[in-house]
N, C-alpha and C positions, 0 to 999 in steps of 0.2 A: 528419535524421530528423524524424519527426512529433511534434506536441504532442498528447497523448492525455489525456482526462479519463475516469477510472474512477469510477463511482458505486456506492458500497457497499464498505465495508472489511471485509467478512466473509471467509470462507475463499476464495471464488472471486475476489473483488476484489483481495485482497492478492496472491495468486499471479499473477493476470493483470498487475497493476501491476508486480510485481517482475520477471516475465519480460520484459515490454515494456521496462522500464528497462534490463535487462541487454542487450537488443538495441540500446540507444542512444536510445530514444525518451524525450522529456521527459514525465513523468507528473504529473498532478494527481489525487490520490486524495481523494475526498469521501465522507464518511459523515454522514448526517443523523440526529441523535438528540436527544432532549430531556433526556438524562441519566438517564432511568428505566431499570430493569433490562431487559436484552434477553434473547432466548432463550438466548444463550450466556454470560450472567453479569451481574454488577453493574457499576456505573460503574468501580470500581477495576480490574476485569478488562478492561473495554474500553480503559481508559487503558494498561494493559500491552500489549494487542494493538496499539494505535496506536503505542506506542514501538517495538515489535518491527517493525512495518511500516515505520516511518521508517528504522530501521537497515537493513532489507532494500533500501529504495529509494535509499539513499545510494550514489553511484557508487564502485565499488572502484577502486583504482589500476590503471591500464592497461585498465579496462573499456571496452567499446565494441563495435560491430558485429563479429561474428566472433571475439571474444576471450573 
């Protein structure tokens, strides 16, 4: 499969990365911030989002194309 970089770890970027990973692509998810509050919350909130995204992007046992 392909290696894909997704820029932006907001709602669209997370879902896009997770869906592509589930299809078997290798995903690099990048989000650029200086640590200041974002429209969706403070730094602690962003860290929680990043942890959830990482969990979503971890391959599940038996995952792969068509599974």
